[in-house]
N, C-alpha and C positions, 0 to 999 in steps of 0.2 A: 801949234805943230811947227815944228822947226824945219827950214828948207834945206835941203841936202847941201847946197853951196855953202851955207853958213856953218856947217860942222867942221870943226878943227880939232882933231884928235890929239893927244899927246904925242910927241915925236916918237917916242920908244915904242908905241904900240905897234906901229906898222913900218918898222925900220926895213923890212924886206920887200915891200910894195910901194910903188910909186903912188904917192897920195892923190894925184891927179887922175890915176886910173883905177883907183878903189871905187867900186860900185857897191855901195851899201844896200841898194834894192836888190841886186843880183846875187849877193852873198851875205845874207843877213846872219847865217850860222858862224861864218868865219869872223864877222864883226863883233857879233855879241860874246863868243868866246874869247876873243881878245880882250874885250872891254871888261868882262867879268873876271877873267883871271889876271891880267896885268894892268888895267886902267885905273886911273885917278878918279875921285869922286866927280869932277868935271866932265870926264869922257862918260861916265854913267848917266849924268843929268842930261847930256846931249843925246845919247841913245835913248833915253826914257822920253824924251820930248819929240823924238823922230818915229820911233815905233810905238804901236799900240802895246798895251800889257798883254794882250790876248796874243798878239804876234810874238812878243818876246817869250812868253810861255810856251807857245806850241813849238818854237824853233829850239829853245833851250832843252825841252823835254826830248828831243831827238837827237841831241849831241851824243856822240860815242864815248867822249871823254870830258870831263870837267874836274877841275881841282876841287878838293873836298869842301874847302871854305866857300868857294863859288857856288857850289852846289847847295850847300846849307843856307847860304844867303838868298838865292833865288827862290829857293823852296819856301822860306818863310815869308819873303817879299810877294810872292804870288799866292800865299796861303795854299799850298799843295804838298802831297806826301813826298817825301824823298824817294821813296819806293818806285814811284811812277816813272821816274826819270830813266832814261835808257843808258845813261852813263853809270849809274847807280847799279843797275842790273848787271852792267858789263863787268864792272869792278868786283861784284860778288862772283860772277863765274869765271874770272881771270884773276885770282889772287896774285900778288907779286911774292917773290921769295922773302922779302922784308916784312910783308904785311900779313903773311899766313901763320 
């Protein structure tokens, strides 16, 4: 398990947040969404070594939005059905003009 002080994310992930103030224990949904959508492989490896797979699955399943490729990846990685994710249900209920 990786120590919180050892984690160094790619600079582009949290450009709008002071890295010293980022609390990955208090805001796991924010961190996981950014890493899944915009992170590099090294960011994912760090997150995976910090959070348990159960925590990642529980947090991501509750996200309201998630990029379709990120959703497909996490569903495959956690061996879960894509239809169980809140973001999938939300996207089905609120189609955009271009996707309808």
